[in-house]
C-alpha positions, 0 to 999 in steps of 0.5 A: 766158225771163228765168230762161233767160238769167239763170243762163247770164249769171251763170255767164258773168260769174262765171267771169272775175271769180272766177278773177281774184279767186282768182289775184289773192289769191295775188299780193296780198303781193307786189303790196303789198310787193315791187311797191311797191319797183320803179321805175315810169315816169311814165305808170304808173297808181296801183296801186289803179286796177288792181284795179277796172279789171280787174274791169270788164274781166273783167265785159266779157269774161264778158258778151261770151262770154255774147252769143256763147254765145246765138248757138247755144251751144257747138255752133255757137260752139266756136271763139270760145268755146275761144279765149276760154278760152285767152285767159283762161288766158293772162291769169290766168297773167301775175299769178303769173309777174310778181308771184310768180316775178318773171320779167319776160321770161316774163311779157312773153311771156305778156302778148304772147300774151294781147294777140295772142289778145285781138285775134283773139278780138275779131274772132271775137266781132265776126263772131258779134255786133258788140256782143260784139266791141265789148265786148272793145276796152277789154280789148285797149286795156288789154292794150296798156298792160299790155304797155308797162308789162311791157316797162318793167320787163323793160328797167329792173328785170330787173337791179336794182343796189340791193335797196331798203328791206331793212328795210321789212316788214309782218311785226311779228316781229323777223327775228332771232327764232325762227320768222321762217323765216330763219337766226338766225346773223346776216349772212344774209337770211331767206326774206322778204328782210330781214336775219335777224340783227336790226336790226344784222345788216349794220352790222359786216360784209356781209350776203349771201343772197337779197333780196326779189326772190329774187336773190342780193345783197350788202349792206353798210352804206354810211353812218356814220349807220346805226351812229349811229342803231343806237347811239341805238336800242340806248341807248333802250328800243326793241324790236328790231322798232322798231329794225329799222323805224327803220333801214329808211330808212338808205342802203345799197348793194347789189350782185348777187352 
């Protein structure tokens, strides 16, 4: 009997955990770079907490689905298990909508649908087996928090007046070098949202193009110290990569075109 339960349980746990890990991997770059630039509310949790929290919640989801499955299998629990699958798809869809498409509105709709189906799912699971319903309440609670956080970004970050830290890149290749992926003519943004003309691209004249958020932006150097710093960098034997990195803290002003 132990072997009978161990395999289905392992499968039930693996489905949300593996699916969540795969989808999360597709958004990792934007989580580590783009998301860090977004203003966040004072009540936000530290970013490193979200990963482990979702891992526990996905494990609870899998365990709850297993408990329901033991009460007659798919034949008798078709409704709750189908709703569980729908809820999981909605949950996993949120990450690419928010982090990759950066569509806060569509992500909010998806998040609300996930929360609504999670509440119904918890009630259905409870009717089948109370412990299965209890396992979903932490999930419902955290989805409520996630919806509030999504709404904050929808309200405050949908139209951002400043494209923060345009020189902040984990890529060690100079944006002006061949192979970067953007234009090398200067005064435009490459595909990763950084000036593709190199460290001095925006000093002499405005930069236009698309910023890291994917929105059209217009960036002009707004402080004389940028030129001073650029001149100091140029006079020293510093590589273009380090020049770009040294300029990333200089103040700039941006306007969405």
